C-alpha positions in Angstrom: 96.2 123.6 108.2 98.1 120.8 109.9 96.1 118.2 108.1 96.9 119.7 104.7 100.7 120.0 105.5 100.8 116.4 106.6 99.0 115.3 103.5 101.4 117.1 101.4 104.3 115.8 103.2 103.1 112.3 102.9 102.5 112.8 99.1 106.0 114.2 98.7 107.6 111.2 100.2 105.7 109.0 97.6 108.2 107.0 95.7 111.0 108.7 97.6 110.5 111.8 95.7 111.3 114.0 98.6 114.6 112.2 99.4 115.7 112.1 95.8 115.0 115.9 95.5 117.1 116.5 98.6 119.9 114.2 97.3 119.9 116.2 94.0 120.3 119.4 95.9 123.2 117.9 98.0 124.9 116.6 94.9 125.3 120.2 93.7 127.6 120.8 96.6 131.1 119.6 97.3 132.6 116.1 97.6 131.1 115.5 101.1 127.5 116.4 100.2 127.8 114.5 97.0 129.0 111.4 99.0 126.3 111.9 101.5 123.7 112.1 98.7 125.0 108.9 97.1 125.1 106.9 100.4 121.6 108.5 101.2 120.1 107.1 97.9 121.8 103.8 98.5 120.2 103.6 101.8 116.8 104.3 100.5 117.2 101.6 97.9 118.2 99.0 100.5 115.4 100.1 102.9 112.7 100.3 100.3 113.6 96.8 98.9 113.5 95.3 102.4 110.3 97.0 103.4 108.2 96.7 100.2 109.6 93.6 98.6 110.1 91.5 101.7 108.5 92.9 104.8 105.0 93.7 103.3 105.0 90.3 101.4 105.8 88.3 104.5 103.6 90.0 107.0 100.6 91.0 104.8 99.0 93.2 107.5 95.9 94.9 106.3 95.6 98.7 106.3 93.9 100.6 109.1 90.1 101.0 108.9 90.1 104.9 108.8 86.4 105.0 109.5 86.6 102.8 112.7 89.7 104.8 113.8 87.7 108.1 113.3 90.2 109.6 110.8 88.4 112.5 109.3 88.2 112.9 105.6 90.3 116.0 105.6 93.2 114.0 106.7 92.9 111.3 104.0 95.6 110.5 101.3 94.8 107.8 98.8 94.8 104.5 100.6 97.7 102.3 99.2 96.9 98.8 98.0 100.0 97.2 99.5 100.1 95.7 102.9 100.4 98.0 106.0 103.5 96.5 107.7 106.1 97.9 107.6 105.8 101.4 106.5 107.9 101.9 103.3 107.7 105.8 103.6 109.2 105.6 107.0 111.8 103.0 106.2 113.0 105.3 103.2 112.9 108.5 105.3 114.8 107.1 108.2 117.3 105.4 105.9 118.0 108.6 104.1 118.2 110.9 107.1 120.4 108.5 109.1 122.8 107.7 106.2 123.1 111.3 105.2 123.4 112.5 108.8 126.4 110.2 109.4 128.3 111.5 106.4 127.1 115.1 106.7 126.5 115.7 110.5 125.0 119.3 110.0 122.1 117.7 108.2 121.3 115.0 110.9 118.9 117.1 113.0 116.9 118.6 110.1 116.6 115.4 108.1 115.7 113.4 111.3 113.0 115.9 112.0 111.7 115.6 108.5 111.8 111.8 108.6 110.0 111.8 111.9 107.3 114.0 110.3 107.0 111.7 107.4 106.6 108.7 109.8 103.9 110.7 111.8 102.1 111.8 108.6 101.4 108.2 107.7 99.6 107.5 110.9 97.9 110.9 110.8 96.4 110.2 107.4 95.3 106.9 108.5 97.3 104.7 106.2 99.5 103.1 108.9 99.4 101.9 112.4 102.0 103.3 114.8 103.7 99.9 114.9 104.1 99.9 111.1 105.8 103.2 111.4 108.2 101.9 114.2 109.0 98.8 112.2 109.7 101.0 109.1 112.1 103.1 111.2 114.0 99.9 112.2 114.2 98.9 108.6 115.4 102.4 107.8 118.2 102.2 110.3 119.2 98.9 109.1 119.2 100.1 105.5 121.4 103.1 106.4 123.9 100.8 108.2 124.1 98.5 105.1 124.7 101.5 102.8 127.2 103.1 105.0 129.1 99.8 105.4 129.1 99.3 101.6 130.2 102.9 101.0 133.0 102.5 103.6 134.2 99.1 102.1 134.2 100.6 98.5 135.9 103.8 99.4 139.7 103.9 98.9 141.5 104.6 102.3 143.5 107.6 102.3 146.9 107.7 104.1 145.5 109.9 106.8 142.7 107.5 107.4 145.0 104.4 107.7 146.5 103.7 111.0 150.4 103.4 111.1 151.6 100.1 111.7 152.7 99.3 115.2 156.4 99.9 115.9 158.4 97.0 116.8 159.1 96.8 120.5 
């Protein structure tokens, strides 16, 4: 039962489908959930590019040998052809969860748990080493920080958010 659920979760996170679906649902909400969705998708874009276009090409770590690691066939998902390090699934998951959680704090814990489950699913299914997932999480946090910084820099400051100038002494 757990094997099937983790295979499905891993597949749902392929090409960031899970995160884009959640972003679409958030975008149907008010202004704040819509902003969270936009920042989350931006974070996924940054983290995915860093993990898949830079990290995997620089490190070129081979995928785990599932047979040697005794990963049973009922856990298998199709073995990706890309390098193993870092986990792009985890980078995108953590990037989305972190960025959305900062903008929409009520979503932080459920999205964080879901992102953690995605990371674990990649080890459970035998397509990543735990270090790949840890590195992917670091890339994800960095991607979220970059997206949040970009969103903050590009958003107009409202009078309530601007500090009052210091009064002359």
